N, C-alpha and C positions, 0 to 999 in steps of 0.2 A: 788120114789128115782131116777129111770131111767129117768123119764120125766124131773126132775130137771137138770140132767146132760146133756141130749140131747138138752135142750133149751138154753144152754150156747153157746157162740161163740166158734169156734174151738180153738182159742188161750187160752181161759179160761179153756177149757177141758184139753188142754195139760198141763197147769200149775197145775191143780188139780191132774192129773195123776202123775206128777213128785213129788208133795208134798206127796201124799199117799205113793209112793214108798220110798221116803226118810224117812218118819215117821216110816214105817215098818222096814226098814233096821237099822235105828239109834236109835229107841225107843223114842228119844226126839227131839223137835224143840225148839230152844231158841229165845226169842224176840230180844235179843241183843248179839252180839259176839264181842270179842276184836280183833281189827285189828292191827297186830304188825307194819305194815308199817306206819300207821297214828298215832299209839299209842292212839287210841280212840275206844270207843264202837260204833259199827255200827248196825243199825236196820237190822234185818233179814227178807227179803221179804217173804221167805217161811213160816215163822211163821204167818205173817199177811194174807197170802193167805190161810193158813189152818184155821185161826181164822174166816176169811170171810165166808168160806164154812163149818164151823164146824159141823153144824147139819147134812149135807149130809155125811161128812166124818165119823161122829159117826155112822150113819146108815149103811154105807158101812162096817166098821170094825165090827159092831155088828153081821153081818152074820157069821163071824169067831169067835164069842163069845169073842171079844176083846173090851175093853172099851177105849175110847179116853177121856183123862182128860185135862182140861186147868186150870192152876193156874196163873191167871193174876197178882197176887201180886209178885210171883217169876219170872214171865215172861217165863213160860215153858209150852209146850203142850207135853203130853206123852201118851203112850199106856201101858195097863196092862191087864193081864189075863193069864190063864193057857196055851193058845195057843202061847203066846209070849215066844219063846225059845231063851234063851240067849246064847251068845258065851262063850266057855270055856276060863277062864282067868288063866294065871299063878299066882302062889301064890304072887309074888311081886306086881302085879297089884292090887290084892285083898287087900293086906296090905296097899298099897298107898291109895286106896279108903277109907278104914277105917280111916286112919289118916287125909285125906283131909276132911272127914265129921266132925271129931273132931275139926279141925282148923276152918272150916266153922262155926260151932255152936259157938265156942268161940268168933270169931270176930263179928258174928251177934248179940251176946248177949251184945256187948259193944256199943250199940246204934249206929250201923253203918247205914248210910243213903243209902247204896248201897246193892243190893242183890248179887253182885259179890265181891269176896274176893281174896286177893293176899297173897301167901305164898312162901317161898323160899325152895329149896331142902334141905338146911341145917336144916331148921325148921322141915321138914317132917322126915328126918333121925334122928334128935334128939329125936323126939317123938317115932319113931320106936325103938330106943335104950332104951328109958325110960320104954317102955312097954315090953322090952326084946322079940321083935317079929322077930328079925333077928339074925341068928347065924353067919353071915359073911357080909361084906360090898359088895353090888352088884357091878358088873363091869359097866363101862361106857356104854357098848353095851346093857347090860340088862336094865339099866335105860332109855336109849334112846328108846328102843323097848317098854318099859312099858309106857312111856310118849306119844309115838306116838299112842298107842292103846287107852289110856284114852282121848287123843285129838280127835280121830276118833269118840268116843262115846259122844263127847261134854260135858265131865266132867271137862276138863281143857283146857286152852290155854296158851302155853308157851309165856311169855313176852320176854324172851331172846331166842337165837338160841338153837335148840335141840342138837347142837354139844357141847354146854357148859353144863357139868353136875356137875359143882362144887357147893359148898354150897350156893353161891350167886345167882344162877340161880333162876328166879322167875316164878311163875305160877299163872294164874288167875283160881280160883276155881269157876266154874259155879254153879248156883242154882240147876242144874239137880242132883247134888250129894245129895241134900236134899230129892229128890224123890227116889233115889236108896236105901238109908238107913235112917231109923229113928234113933234118938239119942239112944234109949234103945237098938236097934238092934246092934249098933256099939259096945257097951260095952259087950254084950253077945258074939258077934263074936270074939272080942279081947281075951276073956277068953278061947276060943276054940283053939287058936294058942299058941304053945309053942316054945321055942327057938330051940328045937331039931327037929322040923318037917322037912320033905324033901322039898327042894326048888321047885320041879316041881309039887307040889300039885296044883289042879285046882279047880276053882269054876265058877259059872255062873253069868253073868250080864244081 
């Protein structure tokens, strides 16, 4: 493993170091990401750099008892294992993830040709209401903070400005949400939440 790394040119070594650090911090690397400026999906160079050296990176993470998985169909490389410690999430972010996963599954089951799905905030809040998961409407600040967190973890990409938190604001739902939660897990978790829960409850991602 060490020989493989040392035989690479310095620039390639630097790229691998950056990719390993990014994968460990973010948990996921996506093949394509939505660019709001061009309104197109752009190839993610870090994904292909990771895929190029995947066997080495798998061996590197295995030292920490962490698995590196690649799902080429969804276009995502991710890590998993007991050593992968997630960040504590506020309850609102957790509820958003649950609903994003439901929407993702619904749209993917309708013969979609893309692994990326678009939903509006209005659609998300409507489902939150139908499942009686919120006791009050979150403030614009809470929504923006939640969306920024999910964007950082590459679960979503706002199509519109984060300053806009009305029902028409759209979000790209990345396939990484399909790795975070399986369909059955979503329904079990939804049952654990009730309308009267405290808003500052936390969970891990």
